[in-house]
C-alpha positions in Angstrom: -38.1 57.0 -35.7 -36.9 54.1 -33.9 -40.2 52.3 -34.8 -39.7 52.8 -38.5 -36.1 51.6 -38.2 -37.1 48.4 -36.7 -39.9 48.1 -39.2 -37.5 48.4 -42.3 -35.1 45.9 -40.9 -37.8 43.4 -40.0 -39.4 43.7 -43.5 -36.1 43.0 -45.1 -35.4 39.9 -42.7 -38.7 38.5 -43.4 -38.1 38.7 -47.1 -35.0 36.7 -46.4 -37.1 34.2 -44.3 -39.7 33.9 -47.1 -37.0 32.5 -49.3 -36.1 29.7 -46.8 -39.1 29.0 -44.7 -37.7 25.8 -43.1 -34.2 24.5 -42.2 -34.3 21.4 -44.5 -34.7 22.6 -48.1 -34.6 20.9 -51.5 -31.8 22.5 -53.8 -30.0 21.4 -56.9 -27.2 18.8 -56.7 -24.2 19.8 -54.8 -26.2 22.7 -52.9 -26.5 22.5 -49.1 -29.6 21.1 -47.5 -29.8 23.7 -44.8 -28.6 27.5 -44.8 -28.2 28.9 -41.4 -28.6 32.7 -41.4 -26.3 33.8 -38.5 -26.2 37.2 -37.0 -23.9 38.7 -34.5 -23.6 42.1 -32.8 -20.0 43.2 -33.6 -18.0 44.2 -36.6 -16.1 42.0 -39.0 -12.9 42.3 -37.2 -14.3 41.3 -33.8 -14.2 38.4 -31.2 -17.9 37.6 -32.2 -17.1 37.5 -36.0 -14.2 35.4 -35.4 -16.3 33.0 -33.5 -18.9 32.8 -36.2 -16.4 32.2 -38.8 -14.7 29.2 -36.7 -18.4 27.9 -36.3 -19.1 28.2 -40.0 -15.9 26.3 -40.9 -16.3 23.7 -38.3 -20.0 23.0 -39.1 -19.5 23.0 -43.0 -16.7 20.5 -42.8 -18.5 18.2 -40.2 -21.5 18.3 -42.5 -19.7 17.6 -45.7 -21.2 20.8 -47.2 -24.9 19.9 -46.4 -25.1 22.7 -44.0 -23.8 26.4 -44.9 -23.8 29.4 -42.9 -24.4 33.0 -44.0 -23.0 35.6 -41.5 -24.5 39.0 -41.0 -22.5 41.2 -38.7 -24.1 44.1 -36.7 -25.6 46.9 -39.1 -26.4 44.5 -41.9 -29.7 43.5 -40.4 -30.0 46.2 -37.5 -28.2 46.5 -34.1 -27.9 43.9 -31.3 -31.4 44.4 -30.1 -33.0 44.2 -33.6 -31.1 41.2 -34.4 -32.4 39.3 -31.2 -35.9 40.4 -32.2 -35.3 38.9 -35.8 -34.3 35.6 -34.1 -37.4 35.5 -32.0 -39.5 35.6 -35.1 -37.5 33.1 -37.2 -36.4 35.9 -39.7 -32.8 34.9 -38.8 -32.0 31.3 -37.5 -28.9 31.7 -35.2 -27.3 34.7 -33.3 -24.9 35.8 -30.8 -27.4 37.2 -28.3 -25.8 39.2 -25.3 -27.8 40.0 -22.1 -26.8 43.6 -22.1 -28.8 43.7 -25.5 -31.9 41.8 -24.5 -32.6 42.9 -20.8 -35.9 44.2 -21.7 -36.7 41.0 -23.8 -35.5 38.3 -21.3 -35.2 40.2 -18.1 -33.8 37.2 -16.0 -30.7 37.3 -18.3 -29.5 40.5 -16.6 -28.1 38.4 -13.8 -25.4 37.9 -16.2 -24.4 41.7 -16.0 -23.9 42.0 -12.0 -20.6 43.2 -11.1 -18.3 41.1 -9.2 -20.5 37.9 -9.7 -18.1 35.8 -11.6 -14.6 34.7 -10.6 -11.4 36.4 -11.2 -10.1 33.1 -12.4 -11.2 32.7 -16.2 -10.9 28.9 -16.0 -13.4 28.8 -13.4 -15.5 30.9 -15.4 -15.2 28.6 -18.4 -16.4 25.7 -16.3 -19.3 27.7 -14.8 -20.2 28.9 -18.6 -19.9 25.4 -19.8 -21.8 23.3 -17.0 -23.9 25.6 -14.9 -27.5 24.2 -14.2 -28.5 28.0 -13.3 -27.6 29.0 -16.8 -28.6 25.9 -19.0 -31.8 24.9 -17.1 -33.2 27.7 -15.2 -32.1 30.9 -17.3 -32.2 28.7 -20.3 -35.9 28.0 -19.8 -36.4 32.0 -19.5 -34.9 32.4 -22.9 -36.9 29.7 -24.5 -40.1 31.1 -23.2 -39.4 34.3 -25.3 -38.2 32.2 -28.4 -34.7 32.2 -28.0 -32.9 28.9 -27.5 -29.5 29.1 -25.8 -27.0 26.5 -27.1 -24.0 27.8 -25.1 -22.6 30.7 -22.8 -19.4 32.3 -23.3 -17.4 35.5 -22.7 -15.5 37.9 -24.6 -13.4 38.8 -21.6 -13.3 41.1 -18.5 -14.9 44.4 -18.8 -12.7 47.6 -18.1 -13.4 51.4 -17.9 -12.3 54.2 -20.2 -13.1 57.8 -18.8 -11.6 61.3 -18.8 -10.7 61.3 -15.3 -9.0 58.8 -13.0 -11.2 56.0 -11.4 -10.1 54.7 -8.1 -13.2 54.6 -5.9 -16.9 54.8 -6.7 -17.3 58.5 -5.8 -15.0 59.3 -8.9 -17.9 58.2 -11.1 -20.1 61.1 -9.7 -22.2 62.6 -12.4 -20.1 60.9 -15.4 -22.2 60.6 -18.4 -21.2 57.0 -18.7 -22.4 54.9 -21.7 -24.2 51.7 -20.9 -26.0 49.1 -23.1 -29.8 49.3 -23.0 -30.3 47.1 -20.0 -31.9 48.5 -16.9 -29.7 46.7 -14.6 -26.6 48.0 -16.2 -28.2 51.6 -15.7 -28.7 50.5 -11.9 -25.2 49.5 -11.7 -23.6 52.9 -12.5 -26.2 54.7 -10.8 -25.0 52.8 -7.6 -21.6 54.4 -8.4 -23.1 57.7 -8.7 -22.7 58.1 -12.4 -25.3 59.3 -15.0 -25.8 56.3 -17.2 -26.5 57.0 -20.9 -27.7 54.3 -23.0 -25.9 54.7 -26.5 -25.9 52.1 -29.4 -22.5 50.6 -29.8 -21.7 51.9 -33.2 -22.4 55.6 -32.0 -20.1 55.4 -28.9 -16.8 56.8 -30.7 -18.7 59.8 -31.8 -20.3 60.2 -28.6 -17.1 60.2 -26.7 -15.5 62.5 -29.4 -18.2 65.1 -29.1 -18.4 64.8 -25.2 -22.1 63.7 -25.4 -20.9 60.8 -23.1 -17.7 61.0 -21.0 -16.8 57.2 -20.4 -17.7 53.6 -21.3 -17.0 49.9 -20.5 -15.9 47.2 -22.8 -13.5 44.4 -23.1 -9.9 45.4 -24.0 -10.4 44.1 -27.7 -13.4 46.4 -28.2 -11.8 49.4 -26.6 -8.9 49.0 -29.3 -11.0 48.0 -32.2 -13.4 50.7 -31.8 -10.5 53.1 -31.1 -12.2 54.4 -27.8 -8.7 55.0 -26.5 -8.2 57.9 -29.1 -10.9 59.8 -27.3 -10.5 59.0 -23.7 -7.7 59.9 -21.2 -7.7 57.0 -18.8 -8.1 53.2 -19.2 -8.9 51.6 -15.9 -8.3 47.7 -15.6 -11.1 46.9 -13.3 -12.2 43.4 -14.1 -15.5 44.4 -12.5 -17.6 42.1 -14.8 -17.5 39.8 -17.7 -18.8 40.7 -21.1 -21.1 37.6 -21.2 -23.2 36.5 -24.4 -24.6 33.4 -25.9 -24.9 31.2 -29.0 -28.5 31.1 -29.6 -30.9 29.5 -32.0 -34.6 29.9 -33.0 -36.3 27.0 -31.4 -38.5 26.2 -34.3 -35.6 26.2 -36.8 -33.7 24.0 -34.3 -36.6 21.5 -34.1 -37.0 21.4 -37.9 -33.7 20.0 -38.4 -33.1 16.6 -39.1 -31.8 14.1 -36.5 -28.4 14.1 -38.2 -28.1 17.9 -38.7 -29.3 18.5 -35.3 -26.4 16.5 -33.9 -24.0 18.2 -36.2 -25.2 21.5 -34.8 -24.6 20.1 -31.1 -21.3 18.7 -31.7 -20.1 22.0 -33.4 -21.4 24.0 -30.4 -19.5 21.6 -27.9 -16.4 22.3 -29.9 -16.9 26.0 -29.7 -17.1 26.1 -26.1 -13.3 26.0 -25.5 -12.5 27.6 -28.7 -14.6 30.8 -27.6 -12.2 31.3 -24.6 -9.2 30.9 -26.8 -10.3 33.4 -29.2 -11.2 36.1 -26.5 -7.7 35.4 -24.7 -5.9 35.9 -27.8 -7.7 39.1 -28.8 -7.6 40.8 -25.4 -3.8 40.1 -24.8 -2.8 41.3 -28.2 -5.0 44.4 -28.3 -3.9 45.6 -24.9 -0.3 45.5 -26.4 -1.5 47.4 -29.3 -3.1 50.1 -27.1 0.1 50.6 -25.2 2.1 50.8 -28.3 -0.3 53.1 -30.2 -1.5 55.6 -27.7 -0.6 57.8 -24.8 -3.6 56.8 -22.8 -2.8 56.4 -19.0 -3.4 52.8 -18.1 -4.3 52.0 -14.4 -5.2 48.8 -12.7 -7.3 48.8 -9.6 -5.9 47.3 -6.4 -7.6 44.5 -4.6 -8.6 47.0 -1.8 -10.0 49.4 -4.6 -12.0 46.6 -6.1 -13.4 45.7 -2.6 -14.8 49.1 -2.3 -16.6 48.9 -5.8 -17.7 45.3 -4.9 -19.4 46.5 -1.7 -21.1 49.5 -3.6 -22.4 47.1 -6.1 -24.0 44.6 -3.7 -27.2 46.7 -3.6 -27.9 45.9 -7.3 -28.3 42.3 -6.7 -31.2 42.9 -4.7 -32.5 45.3 -7.3 -32.1 42.7 -9.9 -34.3 40.4 -7.7 -37.0 43.0 -7.1 -36.9 44.4 -10.8 -37.4 41.0 -12.4 -39.2 38.9 -9.9 -40.3 35.3 -10.8 -37.4 33.1 -10.8 -34.6 35.9 -10.6 -33.8 35.1 -6.8 -33.5 31.4 -7.5 -31.3 32.1 -10.7 -28.9 34.4 -8.8 -28.6 32.0 -5.9 -28.1 28.9 -8.1 -25.3 30.8 -10.2 -23.7 32.1 -7.0 -23.5 28.5 -5.9 -22.3 27.2 -9.3 -19.4 29.8 -9.2 -18.5 28.9 -5.6 -18.4 25.0 -6.5 -16.3 25.8 -9.5 -13.7 27.6 -7.5 -13.6 24.7 -5.0 -13.0 22.2 -7.9 -16.5 20.7 -7.2 -18.8 19.1 -9.8 -21.8 21.5 -10.9 -24.1 18.8 -11.7 
C-alpha cells in the first residue's frame, strides 16, 4: 500500500516537473521567468508555512516578479518523506526537509536529532545554525551526495513531551507507546528511556492518541497547540530535551540551472530568512503556550535541571549508537558539531 501511495504522488509530481523542466523558462510578457515549486511538511497555519510565505514575499519582491513561488503544504504532494524524495528527483524545486523525516535517506543528518546536543540558549543555537562548518561543510556534503542541497539550517523551537502520565525521570517512560518520526536514531533515543517507540505519520498522531494506539508524543509547543494534541493528553512536560531542527533545501540541478542573477536573489533571500526563521518560531511558541494554558486543563510541568541531568545521562549512549549506526563521517560530524556549540557558547568564531 505504501509503495502505491508513493507511486501515485511521484507520478503526479513528475507531471508537474514535465510542465517546467528547467528553472529558466520562456513565458509571455509579465510572466515570471522562474517558478519555484516549494514543498513543506506542515499545515497551512504552521511555522513552516509562515516561513515559506515570508520567503515567497521576499524573493518575489527582490526579483521584481521574475521569480514566483508555488507553495505545497504537507498532504498536497505526500508526507514529509515523500516530499524529500520528490525534491531528490527534481519533481519539486525547494523544500523544508527535516532530519526526522530523512534519517533513512541521509543517515548522517540524524546527528541533529540527538538529545541534549544543542545549547539551552537559543541565541547560541542561532549562531550555530547560521555558521557551523560541521553543518554547512561536512553534513552539507552528505545531503548533496543524496541529491539535496541545504541552503540553511534552522529550528522550530525546543521539543517537549505530552503523555498520559507524569514524566520526571527516564524510568517514567517505561513501556509507553511513544510516537516518533521515522528516524532510527529517534527510535534509539526513546528506547534508551525505556519507551516503546512507535513511528506514526504526523497527520495521524491526533487520532492515534485519541484511540490510545499511541500514548505520548514530542513536538514544539506550536505544533502541540495547532494539532490539538493537548486535547487528548493529560500532561505536557516542558523538557527542552532537543530542538526541532530542519533545513531549507533545493534540488542541486535546479539550483545550477538558475542564471547568475537569479541564483544571487535566492542566496540573498535565504540569508535574510536565517534570522526571520528564529523570529517566527519564537512568536508561535510563545503565543501558543499561552493558548494551551487558556483553553485546556492539561497539567503543565517543567523539568528541573537535576531531572534534565538524569535524562542527559541516559541519552549519552545514543551518541555512540549514532556513530556506530551511520559510520562514515558520523563521528567527525558529531565531534565537529559539539565543538561548534561549545565555541558559540564561549562567544568564539566558528570559522
